[in-house]
C-alpha positions in Angstrom: 12.7 10.4 -3.9 16.1 11.4 -1.6 17.2 8.0 -2.9 20.1 8.3 -5.6 19.8 4.8 -7.0 16.1 4.5 -5.9 14.5 7.6 -7.3 11.7 8.7 -9.4 13.0 10.0 -13.0 10.3 12.4 -14.5 12.2 12.4 -17.2 12.0 8.4 -17.4 8.5 9.3 -18.8 5.9 10.5 -21.7 3.0 11.0 -19.3 3.5 11.6 -15.4 0.3 11.7 -13.8 -0.4 11.7 -10.0 -3.6 10.3 -8.4 -4.7 11.1 -4.9 -8.4 9.6 -3.7 -9.6 12.1 -1.6 -12.9 11.0 1.3 -15.0 14.3 0.1 -17.9 12.0 2.3 -16.5 12.2 5.2 -16.8 14.7 8.3 -12.8 15.5 7.6 -13.0 16.3 4.3 -16.1 17.6 3.1 -16.3 21.0 1.6 -19.9 21.3 3.4 -18.6 20.6 7.1 -15.3 21.6 6.8 -14.7 24.3 5.2 -10.7 24.4 5.9 -9.7 20.7 4.7 -6.4 21.2 3.1 -4.3 18.9 0.3 -0.5 19.4 0.5 1.9 17.8 -1.8 5.5 17.4 -1.3 8.3 16.2 -3.5 12.5 15.6 -2.0 14.3 16.6 -5.4 17.8 17.1 -5.9 18.5 20.3 -5.8 22.2 20.6 -7.2 23.4 17.6 -7.1 23.0 14.9 -11.0 21.6 11.5 -10.2 21.0 8.5 -12.7 19.2 6.7 -10.4 19.2 2.9 -11.7 14.8 2.5 -10.9 12.5 3.8 -8.5 9.7 1.8 -5.5 6.1 2.2 -7.2 3.2 1.7 -4.9 -0.1 -0.2 -6.5 -3.7 -1.8 -6.1 -3.0 -5.2 -7.3 -7.1 -5.5 -5.8 -9.7 -3.4 -4.3 -13.0 -6.1 -3.6 -16.6 -6.3 -1.4 -15.6 -8.9 1.3 -18.0 -11.7 1.6 -19.2 -13.6 4.3 -17.7 -14.5 7.3 -15.2 -17.5 6.1 -15.3 -16.9 3.0 -11.6 -16.6 0.9 -10.7 -14.6 -2.2 -7.7 -16.0 -4.4 -5.7 -13.1 -6.1 -3.4 -13.9 -8.7 0.2 -11.1 -8.0 0.9 -9.7 -11.0 4.7 -10.3 -12.4 5.5 -7.4 -14.2 7.9 -6.9 -11.7 9.8 -7.7 -8.4 7.9 -6.7 -5.0 10.0 -5.8 -2.8 6.5 -5.8 0.6 3.4 -6.9 0.5 0.9 -5.0 2.6 -2.7 -5.5 3.6 -5.4 -2.8 4.1 -8.6 -3.0 5.3 -11.1 -0.7 6.3 -13.5 -0.8 9.4 -14.3 1.8 11.2 -12.9 1.6 14.8 -11.5 -1.7 14.2 -7.9 -3.2 13.2 -6.9 -5.9 10.3 -7.5 -9.0 12.5 -11.2 -8.5 12.8 -11.7 -8.1 8.9 -9.3 -10.8 7.4 -8.4 -13.4 9.7 -5.3 -15.0 7.6 -3.1 -14.7 4.5 -1.1 -17.0 2.6 1.7 -16.2 -0.2 1.7 -19.4 -2.7 3.7 -20.5 -5.3 3.3 -22.5 -8.5 0.1 -24.1 -6.7 1.3 -23.8 -3.4 5.2 -26.0 -4.8 6.5 -22.9 -2.6 4.9 -21.2 0.5 6.9 -17.7 1.5 4.0 -17.6 3.9 1.3 -18.4 5.6 0.2 -16.5 9.0 -2.5 -15.5 10.5 -3.0 -11.5 10.7 -2.8 -10.9 15.0 0.3 -12.6 14.5 1.8 -11.1 11.7 0.7 -8.0 13.3 3.1 -9.1 16.2 5.9 -9.4 14.1 6.0 -6.0 12.4 5.4 -4.2 14.9 8.9 -3.6 16.1 9.4 -2.3 12.9 6.1 0.3 12.2 4.7 0.3 15.8 2.0 -1.4 17.4 -1.8 -1.5 16.1 -4.9 0.0 19.0 
């Protein structure tokens, strides 16, 4: 939010909301097992500097679903209402990394007329490790 060109300008919205998802049933988040749990949200703002951002970067969950049997696959139609800067995959399987749950992923345009990437998750994790660090 400190980028003057790609900052969130709240004046451009009528009903700006912040959604926070909290893992309440987990040991770290449950008020019955851990009474010292807190949540803090900070915003970096332009104090005295007048800015006119041309846009902002938005995170959006495109799809959430329960994975089927081993070897199954799922097609997801990607929304075309905003340009993409980055596509990220996430899976939750306690004690395991992403490649345990997802084997490979492919981005296809117009029924495979163009395929920007078709890669195994383990190879993808190796490619992005210099930027994000490695997973263990």
